[in-house]
Each structure stands twice: as structure tokens, then as C-alpha cells.
gemmi code that builds the backbone of each chain (N, CA, C; Angstrom):
import gemmi

chains = {
    "A": [
        ("MET", (43.148, 11.205, -0.201), (42.273, 10.062, -0.279), (42.849, 8.989, 0.852)),
        ("GLY", (41.651, 8.552, 1.555), (41.900, 7.608, 2.594), (42.327, 6.362, 2.013)),
        ("ASP", (43.188, 5.555, 2.844), (43.677, 4.379, 2.234), (42.694, 3.358, 1.854)),
        ("LYS", (41.686, 3.282, 2.639), (40.558, 2.286, 2.254), (39.795, 2.496, 1.024)),
        ("PHE", (39.715, 3.635, 0.493), (39.060, 3.864, -0.679), (39.804, 3.672, -1.953)),
        ("VAL", (39.046, 3.048, -2.914), (39.641, 2.787, -4.241), (38.760, 3.305, -5.281)),
        ("ARG", (39.333, 3.552, -6.454), (38.550, 4.134, -7.612), (37.624, 3.163, -7.989)),
        ("ALA", (36.293, 3.561, -8.231), (35.427, 2.543, -8.771), (34.986, 2.974, -10.214)),
        ("ILE", (34.562, 4.072, -10.472), (34.228, 4.642, -11.769), (34.414, 6.159, -11.785)),
        ("GLY", (34.422, 6.624, -13.111), (34.492, 8.137, -13.207), (33.111, 8.749, -12.758)),
        ("SER", (33.067, 9.886, -12.320), (31.792, 10.401, -11.879), (30.876, 10.699, -13.000)),
        ("ASP", (31.372, 10.824, -14.227), (30.538, 11.118, -15.346), (30.183, 9.914, -16.114)),
        ("GLU", (30.349, 8.589, -15.379), (29.996, 7.499, -16.207), (28.554, 7.000, -16.043)),
        ("ILE", (27.935, 7.490, -15.070), (26.478, 7.234, -14.832), (25.785, 8.480, -14.793)),
        ("ALA", (24.645, 8.465, -15.525), (23.634, 9.591, -15.390), (22.952, 9.415, -14.257)),
        ("PRO", (22.300, 10.619, -13.812), (21.552, 10.475, -12.493), (20.323, 9.479, -12.800)),
        ("GLY", (20.094, 8.646, -11.775), (19.135, 7.540, -12.009), (19.567, 6.303, -12.542)),
        ("GLY", (20.939, 6.323, -12.736), (21.623, 5.190, -13.545), (22.218, 4.252, -12.485)),
        ("MET", (22.636, 3.023, -12.813), (23.271, 2.103, -11.924), (24.385, 1.450, -12.896)),
        ("LYS", (25.529, 1.110, -12.208), (26.601, 0.426, -13.039), (27.250, -0.789, -12.037)),
        ("ALA", (27.354, -1.788, -12.683), (28.115, -2.921, -11.846), (29.643, -2.882, -11.895)),
        ("VAL", (30.261, -2.866, -10.717), (31.748, -3.044, -10.824), (32.074, -4.215, -9.834)),
        ("GLU", (33.373, -4.697, -10.029), (33.956, -5.490, -9.112), (35.239, -5.023, -8.697)),
        ("ILE", (35.229, -4.950, -7.213), (36.397, -4.398, -6.704), (36.906, -5.118, -5.404)),
        ("GLU", (38.257, -5.511, -5.586), (38.719, -6.454, -4.754), (37.814, -7.679, -4.304)),
        ("GLY", (37.305, -8.164, -5.372), (36.438, -9.419, -5.101), (35.108, -9.121, -4.785)),
        ("HIS", (34.788, -7.832, -4.590), (33.317, -7.504, -4.086), (32.578, -7.003, -5.281)),
        ("GLU", (31.466, -7.786, -5.596), (30.559, -7.335, -6.660), (29.717, -6.262, -6.116)),
        ("MET", (29.733, -5.127, -6.762), (28.843, -3.984, -6.184), (28.185, -3.355, -7.312)),
        ("VAL", (27.246, -2.444, -7.025), (26.472, -1.725, -7.903), (26.584, -0.174, -7.435)),
        ("ILE", (27.187, 0.668, -8.342), (27.208, 2.155, -7.995), (25.906, 2.743, -8.544)),
        ("CYS", (25.294, 3.498, -7.677), (23.903, 4.186, -7.985), (24.193, 5.701, -7.916)),
        ("ASN", (23.656, 6.318, -9.018), (23.656, 7.686, -8.950), (22.281, 8.259, -8.641)),
        ("CYS", (22.058, 8.687, -7.482), (20.719, 9.187, -6.957), (20.843, 10.676, -7.111)),
        ("GLY", (20.554, 11.239, -8.178), (20.454, 12.698, -8.437), (21.850, 13.357, -7.951)),
        ("GLY", (22.908, 12.701, -8.370), (24.181, 13.366, -8.155), (24.986, 12.865, -6.840)),
        ("THR", (24.219, 12.076, -6.057), (24.803, 11.549, -4.848), (25.008, 10.050, -5.244)),
        ("TYR", (26.218, 9.597, -4.822), (26.545, 8.209, -5.347), (26.395, 7.303, -4.133)),
        ("TYR", (25.914, 6.213, -4.340), (25.736, 5.049, -3.358), (26.355, 3.747, -3.828)),
        ("ALA", (26.746, 2.891, -3.084), (27.321, 1.631, -3.608), (26.647, 0.497, -2.653)),
        ("ILE", (26.069, -0.497, -3.541), (25.280, -1.485, -2.886), (25.906, -2.890, -3.345)),
        ("GLU", (25.664, -3.862, -2.584), (25.963, -5.241, -2.973), (25.250, -5.473, -4.383)),
        ("ARG", (25.882, -6.227, -5.239), (25.261, -6.328, -6.534), (24.136, -7.279, -6.575)),
        ("ARG", (24.125, -8.438, -5.656), (23.157, -9.374, -5.684), (21.956, -9.008, -4.890)),
        ("CYS", (20.794, -9.257, -5.414), (19.465, -9.052, -4.818), (19.259, -9.890, -3.630)),
        ("GLY", (18.840, -9.332, -2.570), (18.725, -10.045, -1.355), (17.561, -11.067, -1.346)),
        ("HIS", (16.924, -11.260, -2.481), (15.891, -12.194, -2.645), (16.493, -13.504, -3.319)),
        ("MET", (16.801, -13.236, -4.705), (17.294, -14.612, -5.286), (18.559, -14.366, -6.107)),
        ("ASN", (19.414, -13.301, -5.676), (20.756, -12.986, -6.094), (20.832, -12.577, -7.623)),
        ("ALA", (19.847, -12.030, -8.217), (19.918, -11.457, -9.543), (20.686, -10.231, -9.463)),
        ("PRO", (21.332, -9.857, -10.574), (22.061, -8.595, -10.571), (21.349, -7.446, -10.533)),
        ("LEU", (21.443, -6.522, -9.539), (20.552, -5.426, -9.363), (20.585, -4.332, -10.427)),
        ("GLU", (21.775, -4.254, -11.010), (21.978, -3.166, -11.981), (20.990, -3.279, -13.133)),
        ("MET", (20.641, -4.468, -13.288), (19.650, -4.643, -14.398), (18.229, -4.375, -14.210)),
        ("GLY", (18.020, -3.909, -12.937), (16.682, -3.444, -12.469), (16.693, -1.922, -12.846)),
        ("THR", (15.809, -1.234, -11.881), (15.691, 0.246, -12.155), (15.919, 0.924, -10.738)),
        ("LEU", (16.393, 2.260, -10.930), (16.624, 3.079, -9.754), (15.569, 4.326, -9.807)),
        ("ASP", (14.798, 4.404, -8.912), (13.928, 5.461, -8.858), (13.963, 6.267, -7.515)),
        ("GLY", (14.714, 7.454, -7.558), (14.958, 8.033, -6.294), (16.103, 7.324, -5.592)),
        ("LYS", (15.767, 6.808, -4.247), (16.804, 6.051, -3.595), (16.330, 4.536, -3.577)),
        ("PHE", (15.414, 4.169, -4.416), (14.907, 2.890, -4.447), (15.282, 2.099, -5.547)),
        ("ALA", (15.928, 1.040, -5.337), (16.246, 0.115, -6.466), (15.290, -1.087, -6.620)),
        ("THR", (14.910, -1.449, -7.719), (13.951, -2.576, -8.013), (14.598, -3.755, -8.792)),
        ("CYS", (14.573, -4.802, -8.265), (15.277, -5.849, -8.923), (14.345, -6.345, -10.157)),
        ("ALA", (15.015, -6.509, -11.346), (14.333, -6.916, -12.537), (13.759, -8.318, -12.433)),
        ("MET", (14.271, -9.118, -11.569), (13.756, -10.633, -11.623), (12.306, -10.811, -11.061)),
        ("HIS", (12.151, -10.290, -9.688), (10.913, -10.330, -9.009), (10.290, -9.162, -8.433)),
        ("CYS", (11.116, -7.878, -8.748), (10.672, -6.695, -8.365), (10.807, -6.404, -6.818)),
        ("ALA", (11.632, -7.102, -6.214), (11.987, -6.850, -4.848), (12.726, -5.584, -4.672)),
        ("GLN", (12.406, -4.643, -3.641), (12.892, -3.315, -3.658), (13.732, -3.085, -2.367)),
        ("PHE", (14.741, -2.204, -2.689), (15.678, -2.042, -1.575), (15.988, -0.452, -1.571)),
        ("ASP", (16.293, 0.023, -0.417), (16.718, 1.389, -0.161), (18.253, 1.432, -0.369)),
        ("VAL", (18.846, 2.098, -1.343), (20.230, 2.025, -1.761), (21.017, 2.781, -0.713)),
        ("THR", (20.397, 3.677, -0.023), (21.177, 4.490, 1.050), (21.610, 3.682, 2.286)),
        ("THR", (20.687, 2.669, 2.516), (20.847, 1.794, 3.753), (21.111, 0.253, 3.405)),
        ("GLY", (20.632, -0.158, 2.238), (20.599, -1.427, 1.854), (19.312, -2.196, 2.357)),
        ("GLN", (18.547, -1.604, 2.960), (17.370, -2.205, 3.618), (16.361, -2.686, 2.605)),
        ("ALA", (16.010, -3.973, 2.793), (14.964, -4.609, 1.931), (13.653, -3.943, 2.400)),
        ("LEU", (12.896, -3.628, 1.177), (11.739, -2.849, 1.534), (10.496, -3.679, 1.099)),
        ("SER", (10.698, -4.503, 0.119), (9.532, -5.384, -0.366), (10.109, -6.533, -0.947)),
        ("GLY", (9.247, -7.674, -0.921), (9.720, -8.871, -1.466), (9.281, -9.057, -2.900)),
        ("PRO", (9.177, -10.287, -3.396), (8.802, -10.469, -4.836), (7.257, -10.145, -5.072)),
        ("VAL", (7.074, -9.780, -6.211), (5.769, -9.412, -6.685), (5.248, -10.845, -7.374)),
        ("PRO", (4.067, -11.420, -7.020), (3.583, -12.638, -7.664), (3.631, -12.587, -9.354)),
        ("ALA", (4.117, -13.705, -9.894), (4.122, -13.723, -11.314), (2.725, -13.702, -11.970)),
        ("ASP", (2.584, -13.119, -13.190), (1.320, -13.239, -13.873), (1.271, -14.508, -14.619)),
        ("PRO", (0.252, -15.411, -14.300), (0.234, -16.703, -15.038), (-0.336, -16.486, -16.392)),
        ("GLY", (-0.726, -15.400, -16.711), (-1.250, -15.253, -18.078), (-2.777, -15.673, -18.135)),
        ("HIS", (-3.181, -15.785, -19.498), (-4.714, -16.394, -19.599), (-4.803, -17.751, -20.079)),
        ("GLU", (-3.562, -18.195, -20.693), (-3.674, -19.533, -21.165), (-3.420, -20.535, -20.158)),
        ("SER", (-4.078, -21.593, -20.321), (-3.949, -22.729, -19.198), (-2.611, -23.429, -19.681)),
        ("LEU", (-1.787, -23.805, -18.725), (-0.560, -24.453, -18.979), (-0.675, -26.104, -19.069)),
        ("PRO", (0.191, -26.795, -19.760), (0.009, -28.219, -19.778), (0.360, -28.664, -18.250)),
        ("PRO", (-0.466, -29.755, -17.858), (-0.591, -30.226, -16.547), (0.820, -30.362, -15.828)),
        ("ARG", (1.764, -31.027, -16.505), (3.139, -31.150, -15.937), (3.794, -29.824, -15.617)),
        ("MET", (3.611, -28.978, -16.610), (4.238, -27.663, -16.406), (3.588, -26.887, -15.235)),
        ("ALA", (2.247, -26.960, -15.087), (1.488, -26.283, -14.090), (1.992, -26.843, -12.684)),
        ("ALA", (2.091, -28.264, -12.686), (2.458, -28.861, -11.482), (3.764, -28.266, -10.965)),
        ("TYR", (4.688, -28.253, -12.079), (6.156, -27.839, -11.686), (6.153, -26.433, -11.145)),
        ("LEU", (5.357, -25.605, -11.787), (5.285, -24.109, -11.312), (4.713, -23.982, -10.011)),
        ("GLN", (3.747, -24.932, -9.716), (3.228, -24.929, -8.415), (4.136, -25.286, -7.313)),
        ("TYR", (5.042, -26.224, -7.678), (6.141, -26.661, -6.808), (7.221, -25.468, -6.474)),
        ("VAL", (7.493, -24.864, -7.624), (8.365, -23.722, -7.501), (7.709, -22.636, -6.653)),
        ("ASP", (6.517, -22.423, -6.848), (5.802, -21.361, -6.034), (5.923, -21.684, -4.468)),
        ("MET", (5.704, -23.001, -4.352), (5.741, -23.492, -2.856), (7.238, -23.322, -2.230)),
        ("LEU", (8.191, -23.535, -3.203), (9.593, -23.305, -2.675), (9.813, -21.877, -2.458)),
        ("MET", (9.241, -21.058, -3.354), (9.528, -19.509, -3.265), (8.989, -18.992, -2.005)),
        ("GLN", (7.863, -19.538, -1.560), (7.291, -18.938, -0.325), (8.171, -19.089, 0.903)),
        ("HIS", (9.162, -19.844, 0.786), (10.153, -19.968, 1.892), (11.403, -19.145, 1.787)),
        ("VAL", (11.515, -18.423, 0.605), (12.660, -17.688, 0.401), (12.412, -16.221, 0.870)),
        ("ARG", (13.275, -15.909, 1.787), (13.156, -14.597, 2.421), (13.977, -13.513, 1.619)),
        ("THR", (13.543, -12.327, 1.782), (14.203, -11.128, 1.064), (15.031, -10.617, 2.173)),
        ("GLU", (16.221, -10.540, 2.063), (17.257, -10.091, 3.024), (17.677, -8.635, 2.549)),
        ("SER", (18.117, -7.860, 3.549), (18.639, -6.573, 3.341), (20.103, -6.827, 2.562)),
        ("ILE", (20.608, -5.825, 1.840), (21.830, -5.994, 1.248), (22.928, -5.153, 1.699)),
        ("ARG", (24.129, -5.476, 1.523), (25.242, -4.764, 2.102), (25.403, -3.425, 1.427)),
        ("THR", (25.832, -2.474, 2.090), (26.244, -1.132, 1.329), (27.705, -0.825, 1.488)),
        ("TYR", (28.290, 0.015, 0.753), (29.642, 0.519, 0.855), (29.706, 1.822, 0.960)),
        ("GLU", (30.650, 2.323, 1.665), (31.000, 3.828, 1.885), (31.526, 4.176, 0.491)),
        ("THR", (30.984, 5.476, 0.151), (31.566, 6.053, -1.146), (31.957, 7.666, -0.946)),
        ("LYS", (32.711, 8.169, -1.884), (32.922, 9.536, -1.969), (33.376, 9.907, -3.283)),
        ("VAL", (33.172, 11.157, -3.552), (33.675, 11.564, -4.948), (34.793, 12.526, -4.839)),
        ("GLU", (35.808, 12.344, -5.619), (37.039, 13.095, -5.393), (37.804, 13.088, -6.717)),
        ("ALA", (38.083, 14.391, -7.278), (38.852, 14.646, -8.502), (38.190, 13.792, -9.647)),
        ("GLY", (36.870, 13.839, -9.839), (36.203, 13.279, -10.939), (36.037, 11.850, -10.737)),
        ("TRP", (36.265, 11.155, -9.688), (36.147, 9.661, -9.498), (35.246, 9.423, -8.370)),
        ("VAL", (34.454, 8.243, -8.410), (33.668, 7.820, -7.358), (34.471, 6.807, -6.703)),
        ("LEU", (34.773, 6.960, -5.418), (35.677, 6.170, -4.729), (34.808, 5.289, -3.787)),
        ("VAL", (35.186, 4.014, -3.548), (34.421, 3.079, -2.818), (35.287, 2.384, -1.770)),
        ("ALA", (34.757, 2.154, -0.563), (35.622, 1.490, 0.456), (35.052, -0.015, 0.513)),
        ("PRO", (35.765, -0.919, -0.304), (35.306, -2.284, -0.284), (35.311, -3.005, 1.110)),
    ],
    "B": [
        ("MET", (10.084, -6.998, 6.857), (10.271, -5.630, 6.290), (10.039, -4.576, 7.373)),
        ("ASP", (10.621, -3.484, 7.216), (10.520, -2.417, 8.326), (9.172, -1.571, 7.680)),
        ("MET", (8.151, -1.573, 8.647), (6.962, -0.899, 8.263), (7.118, 0.595, 7.948)),
        ("GLU", (7.783, 1.332, 8.756), (7.906, 2.786, 8.426), (8.701, 3.047, 7.102)),
        ("SER", (9.771, 2.281, 6.912), (10.538, 2.459, 5.696), (9.741, 2.172, 4.474)),
        ("ARG", (8.871, 1.020, 4.534), (8.024, 0.652, 3.440), (6.941, 1.796, 3.091)),
        ("LYS", (6.307, 2.205, 4.148), (5.309, 3.214, 4.113), (5.941, 4.541, 3.429)),
        ("LYS", (7.026, 4.948, 3.758), (7.730, 5.994, 3.105), (8.048, 5.692, 1.530)),
        ("ALA", (8.455, 4.448, 1.263), (8.724, 4.118, -0.209), (7.465, 4.195, -0.878)),
        ("LEU", (6.259, 3.721, -0.299), (5.087, 3.746, -1.125), (4.494, 5.101, -1.332)),
        ("ARG", (4.832, 5.992, -0.179), (4.441, 7.336, -0.409), (5.184, 7.986, -1.605)),
        ("TYR", (6.478, 7.699, -1.574), (7.293, 8.310, -2.692), (6.748, 7.887, -4.075)),
        ("PHE", (6.378, 6.449, -4.341), (5.929, 5.955, -5.640), (4.520, 6.466, -5.938)),
        ("TYR", (3.689, 6.500, -4.857), (2.277, 6.804, -5.125), (2.210, 8.269, -5.545)),
        ("ASP", (3.004, 9.216, -4.871), (2.971, 10.590, -5.037), (3.159, 10.923, -6.611)),
        ("LYS", (4.126, 10.121, -7.181), (4.567, 10.359, -8.566), (3.441, 9.984, -9.599)),
        ("VAL", (2.438, 9.089, -9.064), (1.469, 8.642, -9.935), (0.116, 9.456, -9.753)),
        ("VAL", (-0.154, 9.729, -8.517), (-1.517, 10.362, -8.294), (-1.540, 11.868, -8.596)),
        ("GLY", (-0.428, 12.483, -8.604), (-0.277, 13.952, -8.846), (-0.923, 14.178, -10.325)),
        ("PRO", (-0.286, 13.616, -11.215), (-0.683, 13.919, -12.693), (-2.134, 13.373, -12.864)),
        ("LEU", (-2.640, 12.568, -12.130), (-4.119, 12.298, -12.171), (-5.147, 13.226, -11.563)),
        ("GLY", (-4.511, 14.204, -10.861), (-5.231, 15.162, -10.194), (-5.586, 14.984, -8.749)),
        ("PHE", (-4.907, 14.012, -8.185), (-5.212, 13.714, -6.795), (-3.975, 13.894, -5.969)),
        ("LYS", (-4.179, 13.805, -4.749), (-3.128, 13.985, -3.694), (-3.468, 13.099, -2.540)),
        ("PHE", (-2.460, 12.927, -1.634), (-2.775, 12.287, -0.383), (-3.809, 13.070, 0.443)),
        ("THR", (-4.620, 12.309, 1.141), (-5.580, 13.010, 2.021), (-4.865, 13.901, 3.052)),
        ("PRO", (-5.406, 15.104, 3.279), (-4.709, 15.935, 4.408), (-4.937, 15.295, 5.748)),
        ("ASP", (-5.781, 14.155, 5.882), (-5.840, 13.598, 7.098), (-4.783, 12.604, 7.350)),
        ("THR", (-3.583, 13.202, 7.997), (-2.512, 12.361, 8.021), (-2.577, 11.141, 8.766)),
        ("GLU", (-3.515, 11.121, 9.894), (-3.684, 10.007, 10.620), (-4.321, 8.862, 9.850)),
        ("LEU", (-5.329, 9.231, 9.041), (-5.981, 8.259, 8.181), (-4.857, 7.724, 7.169)),
        ("ALA", (-4.223, 8.696, 6.431), (-3.231, 8.212, 5.477), (-2.156, 7.190, 6.004)),
        ("ASP", (-1.673, 7.445, 7.245), (-0.782, 6.508, 7.785), (-1.337, 5.255, 8.093)),
        ("PHE", (-2.591, 5.199, 8.633), (-3.471, 3.918, 8.883), (-3.560, 3.102, 7.675)),
        ("LEU", (-3.956, 3.891, 6.500), (-4.171, 3.048, 5.329), (-2.961, 2.478, 4.680)),
        ("LEU", (-1.932, 3.345, 4.858), (-0.646, 2.916, 4.095), (-0.082, 1.643, 5.103)),
        ("GLU", (-0.317, 1.820, 6.423), (0.019, 0.560, 7.192), (-0.634, -0.775, 6.759)),
        ("GLN", (-1.883, -0.454, 6.529), (-2.772, -1.600, 6.069), (-2.245, -2.263, 4.746)),
        ("GLU", (-1.816, -1.235, 3.842), (-1.241, -1.814, 2.542), (0.054, -2.501, 2.626)),
        ("VAL", (0.761, -2.087, 3.635), (2.108, -2.742, 3.835), (1.939, -4.110, 4.204)),
        ("MET", (0.775, -4.343, 5.054), (0.557, -5.617, 5.638), (-0.106, -6.479, 4.490)),
        ("LEU", (-0.840, -5.945, 3.694), (-1.403, -6.650, 2.467), (-0.365, -7.081, 1.510)),
        ("GLU", (0.556, -6.106, 1.349), (1.850, -6.391, 0.445), (2.622, -7.489, 0.906)),
        ("ASP", (2.712, -7.618, 2.385), (3.523, -8.593, 2.981), (2.814, -9.957, 2.696)),
        ("LYS", (1.568, -9.921, 2.741), (0.712, -11.135, 2.557), (0.527, -11.673, 1.124)),
        ("HIS", (0.207, -10.722, 0.273), (-0.095, -11.080, -1.224), (1.044, -10.739, -2.070)),
        ("GLY", (1.929, -9.924, -1.766), (3.070, -9.522, -2.648), (2.724, -8.104, -3.343)),
        ("VAL", (1.518, -7.642, -3.027), (1.035, -6.515, -3.869), (0.137, -5.678, -2.848)),
        ("PRO", (0.386, -4.443, -2.943), (-0.353, -3.620, -1.980), (-1.643, -3.269, -2.394)),
        ("PHE", (-2.636, -4.152, -2.097), (-4.011, -4.021, -2.585), (-4.640, -2.784, -1.773)),
        ("CYS", (-5.801, -2.318, -2.322), (-6.609, -1.311, -1.671), (-7.211, -1.937, -0.359)),
        ("PRO", (-6.935, -1.334, 0.905), (-7.283, -1.872, 2.148), (-8.830, -2.154, 2.245)),
        ("CYS", (-9.568, -1.296, 1.284), (-11.094, -1.358, 1.532), (-11.743, -2.300, 0.592)),
        ("GLN", (-10.922, -3.198, -0.103), (-11.477, -3.894, -1.181), (-11.251, -5.334, -0.978)),
        ("PRO", (-12.163, -6.292, -1.063), (-11.743, -7.704, -0.867), (-10.876, -8.338, -2.030)),
        ("VAL", (-9.938, -8.999, -1.716), (-8.909, -9.770, -2.711), (-9.745, -11.018, -3.129)),
        ("ARG", (-10.256, -11.108, -4.408), (-10.975, -12.297, -4.756), (-10.304, -13.354, -5.531)),
        ("HIS", (-8.988, -13.217, -5.572), (-8.011, -14.191, -6.350), (-8.560, -14.473, -7.644)),
        ("ASP", (-9.019, -13.398, -8.331), (-9.366, -13.371, -9.746), (-8.409, -12.156, -10.218)),
        ("ARG", (-7.303, -12.756, -10.868), (-6.175, -11.653, -11.119), (-6.588, -10.459, -11.989)),
        ("ALA", (-7.508, -10.692, -12.922), (-7.849, -9.495, -13.771), (-8.567, -8.432, -12.799)),
        ("ARG", (-9.384, -8.998, -12.036), (-10.222, -8.078, -11.119), (-9.310, -7.505, -9.972)),
        ("ASP", (-8.424, -8.431, -9.510), (-7.709, -7.966, -8.443), (-6.584, -6.959, -8.817)),
        ("MET", (-6.264, -6.970, -10.001), (-5.160, -6.023, -10.442), (-5.851, -4.557, -10.607)),
        ("GLN", (-7.190, -4.437, -10.552), (-7.812, -3.201, -10.540), (-8.105, -2.524, -9.199)),
        ("ILE", (-7.616, -3.377, -8.185), (-7.576, -2.652, -6.689), (-6.144, -2.658, -6.172)),
        ("VAL", (-5.253, -2.737, -7.133), (-3.893, -2.396, -6.625), (-3.635, -0.829, -6.448)),
        ("CYS", (-3.240, -0.465, -5.248), (-3.049, 0.982, -4.996), (-1.798, 1.600, -5.824)),
        ("PRO", (-2.021, 2.772, -6.284), (-3.327, 3.541, -6.516), (-4.154, 3.114, -7.545)),
        ("CYS", (-5.507, 2.787, -7.284), (-6.352, 2.079, -8.219), (-7.166, 3.288, -9.082)),
        ("ILE", (-6.719, 4.523, -8.848), (-7.470, 5.517, -9.578), (-7.813, 5.354, -11.014)),
        ("PRO", (-6.855, 4.986, -11.849), (-7.049, 4.949, -13.276), (-8.157, 3.835, -13.644)),
        ("PHE", (-8.299, 2.856, -12.831), (-9.450, 1.801, -13.007), (-10.818, 2.215, -12.733)),
        ("HIS", (-10.945, 3.369, -11.858), (-12.256, 3.736, -11.399), (-12.372, 5.255, -11.328)),
        ("ARG", (-11.643, 5.835, -12.464), (-11.612, 7.255, -12.553), (-12.971, 7.969, -12.563)),
        ("GLN", (-13.898, 7.500, -13.261), (-15.172, 8.231, -13.345), (-15.785, 8.214, -11.921)),
        ("HIS", (-15.701, 7.260, -11.337), (-16.307, 7.074, -9.928), (-15.568, 8.002, -9.039)),
        ("PHE", (-14.292, 7.912, -9.020), (-13.537, 8.786, -8.035), (-13.584, 10.245, -8.245)),
        ("ASP", (-13.726, 10.566, -9.599), (-13.748, 11.946, -9.919), (-15.155, 12.478, -9.339)),
        ("ALA", (-16.202, 11.468, -9.459), (-17.418, 11.967, -8.836), (-17.485, 12.210, -7.497)),
        ("ILE", (-16.808, 11.494, -6.756), (-16.800, 11.669, -5.385), (-15.571, 12.290, -4.818)),
        ("LYS", (-14.730, 12.757, -5.620), (-13.548, 13.647, -5.227), (-12.528, 12.854, -4.335)),
        ("ARG", (-12.664, 11.585, -4.312), (-11.780, 10.841, -3.379), (-11.683, 9.454, -3.969)),
        ("CYS", (-10.754, 8.697, -3.506), (-10.600, 7.122, -3.945), (-11.468, 6.461, -2.838)),
        ("TRP", (-11.748, 5.250, -3.076), (-12.778, 4.564, -2.338), (-12.343, 4.545, -0.907)),
        ("CYS", (-11.195, 4.287, -0.613), (-10.762, 4.286, 0.890), (-10.379, 5.590, 1.336)),
        ("GLY", (-10.248, 6.634, 0.640), (-9.916, 7.869, 1.196), (-8.433, 8.281, 1.252)),
        ("LEU", (-7.583, 7.309, 0.720), (-6.167, 7.610, 0.822), (-5.839, 8.908, -0.163)),
        ("PHE", (-6.510, 8.948, -1.133), (-6.398, 10.049, -2.002), (-7.520, 10.848, -2.274)),
        ("VAL", (-7.363, 12.121, -2.427), (-8.609, 13.161, -2.717), (-8.099, 13.982, -3.781)),
        ("HIS", (-9.085, 14.686, -4.466), (-8.875, 15.632, -5.444), (-7.919, 16.709, -4.872)),
        ("GLN", (-7.104, 17.323, -5.796), (-6.233, 18.231, -5.252), (-6.817, 19.368, -4.642)),
        ("ASP", (-8.168, 19.735, -4.970), (-8.595, 20.963, -4.382), (-9.376, 20.693, -3.006)),
        ("VAL", (-9.282, 19.425, -2.596), (-9.985, 19.195, -1.387), (-9.092, 19.567, -0.094)),
        ("THR", (-9.842, 20.175, 0.810), (-9.138, 20.554, 1.918), (-9.699, 19.971, 3.280)),
        ("ASP", (-10.994, 19.504, 3.120), (-11.769, 18.931, 4.216), (-12.282, 17.535, 3.838)),
        ("PRO", (-11.394, 16.507, 3.935), (-11.819, 15.244, 3.312), (-12.932, 14.592, 4.145)),
        ("ASP", (-13.153, 14.890, 5.492), (-14.381, 14.460, 6.027), (-15.685, 14.735, 5.412)),
        ("SER", (-15.756, 15.877, 4.663), (-16.942, 16.239, 4.070), (-17.431, 15.456, 2.889)),
        ("LEU", (-16.401, 14.537, 2.521), (-16.661, 13.762, 1.217), (-17.124, 12.370, 1.547)),
        ("PRO", (-18.430, 12.009, 1.215), (-19.032, 10.828, 1.649), (-18.476, 9.769, 0.691)),
        ("GLN", (-18.586, 8.426, 1.299), (-18.132, 7.445, 0.380), (-19.287, 6.663, -0.258)),
        ("LEU", (-19.547, 7.244, -1.504), (-20.857, 6.836, -2.296), (-20.433, 5.798, -3.372)),
        ("PRO", (-21.319, 4.693, -3.359), (-21.076, 3.652, -4.371), (-21.257, 4.279, -5.748)),
        ("PRO", (-20.851, 3.475, -6.694), (-20.998, 4.067, -8.136), (-22.477, 4.372, -8.546)),
        ("LYS", (-23.365, 3.513, -8.092), (-24.841, 3.689, -8.665), (-25.320, 5.013, -7.972)),
        ("ASP", (-24.738, 5.373, -6.842), (-25.426, 6.641, -6.229), (-24.903, 7.930, -6.861)),
        ("VAL", (-23.895, 7.719, -7.766), (-23.445, 8.960, -8.539), (-23.698, 8.742, -10.019)),
        ("GLY", (-24.682, 7.925, -10.326), (-25.148, 7.809, -11.677), (-24.186, 6.907, -12.499)),
        ("LEU", (-23.445, 6.027, -11.845), (-22.679, 5.201, -12.650), (-22.984, 3.739, -12.455)),
        ("GLY", (-22.886, 2.821, -13.357), (-23.127, 1.434, -13.304), (-24.498, 1.182, -12.573)),
    ],
}
model = gemmi.Model(1)
for chain_id, residues in chains.items():
    chain = gemmi.Chain(chain_id)
    for i, (resn, *xyz) in enumerate(residues, 1):
        res = gemmi.Residue()
        res.name, res.seqid = resn, gemmi.SeqId(i, " ")
        for name, pos in zip(("N", "CA", "C"), xyz):
            atom = gemmi.Atom()
            atom.name, atom.element = name, gemmi.Element(name[0])
            atom.pos, atom.b_iso = gemmi.Position(*pos), 0.0
            res.add_atom(atom)
        chain.add_residue(res)
    model.add_chain(chain)
structure = gemmi.Structure()
structure.add_model(model)
structure.setup_entities()
């Protein structure tokens, strides 16, 4: 085992298509099991910092649970930004509507950035990560 | 956002949806590439990959019916013309997409 790699999780701890958050040497990261190949990404969404392990992993694409921003977990590349919220069918009280309009205006200036990835390897039943 | 990466991601997601509906990507790869590119640009603007051939009317209920792949919302129509409106998807048995005319619903006995 190379010096820079440390044990993150057992390789049987995540089913294919699953994600698990870990903290290693101060780095918050998410280990992703893409059909038996493991990738490690920064835990925080590149849009608004939500924890990505609470979203979904489909193939090599992670979708954030908060606003549905998507990332390629093999590269960390941001693939899409937030999906607009569903305002529903009921009209909101005017003050609430004005507040949400203000939040929407602020959100338009939030960029979705790519996220950091970490090198991984599997050895003796462990997923090792280089933080 | 990187155009090529997003196009690949959309292909991946769409493929899983349209196959069980009896459709596939058009064999006209140049057209498919062009339409996906338009969708990436629409997604960049609206946050949603709308059909490039339909106007966004800012009426959420109606606009959700043109989010690609919009096949489930227009199933009878698309089954009748063996393609979706913009031609990104065609019936799985189609090999010559150019032979499929873009007919409005009323021309195939709908609406």
C-alpha cells in the first residue's frame, strides 16, 4: 500500500449504485460504488454545499438531493445546475412570494462548480483513498 | 458546463427511459447530436432540457409536458408518426428516419 492511501471503508459496505460519506484527515468525501468500481468525490455539492451522499448515483452520475445539480463522479465535473423549484398550484401569501422571488434572484447568481475527486484503490477488502 | 459531457449524460439518462417505451435514438447521428446540443443550451437557460422544437410558454403544467423525453405525454401522437416531434427518438423498428414526416396530431386523427 502506498503511503498516501488510507483505509476509507470496507469494499462490502456499499452496494453497487450506493454512496457513503466519510471524513478522512479532515476531508469530507463520498465514496461511490459505480458497478464495482469505486470513486471518491468531495462531499459538498458544487452548487450550494448540500451533502451529495443524500442524493442519487446512477451510473457515473451523482445527482444532488437539494436542487438536482449533477456531477460526473469519475472526474468531478459539474454537468448541470439546479432544476427550478415547483411553485405548486396554490398562491402564496404576498410576503412569502416576495421573499421567494428575492431568493430566486440571489440563486441566479450562484454558479455550479465542479467538485474535487480523490484517488482510490481497492486492496484486501478495503477501499483506500488518497486524501 | 461542458457541452460534450452534458450531451453524453443526457444520452445515458434518456436511453434508459425511451427503450422501455419502444423508442430509440434516431439513427441520424448528426441530427441527434444537433438536437442534444440545443437541449443542453435550453437546460443552461431554463434549468430543464426542454424539447428544442416546442416553445416554452412559462406555464409550468404545460411546459412539463415538453421536457425531453416527452414521449409519455404525447404517446398516441408519437406512436402514430413513429417518431417524437423533433425526431430525436424514433420507434425501435425505424431504420430510415428521413422517411417519417412530422405530422401534427390532427393529421393522424388525433385532437
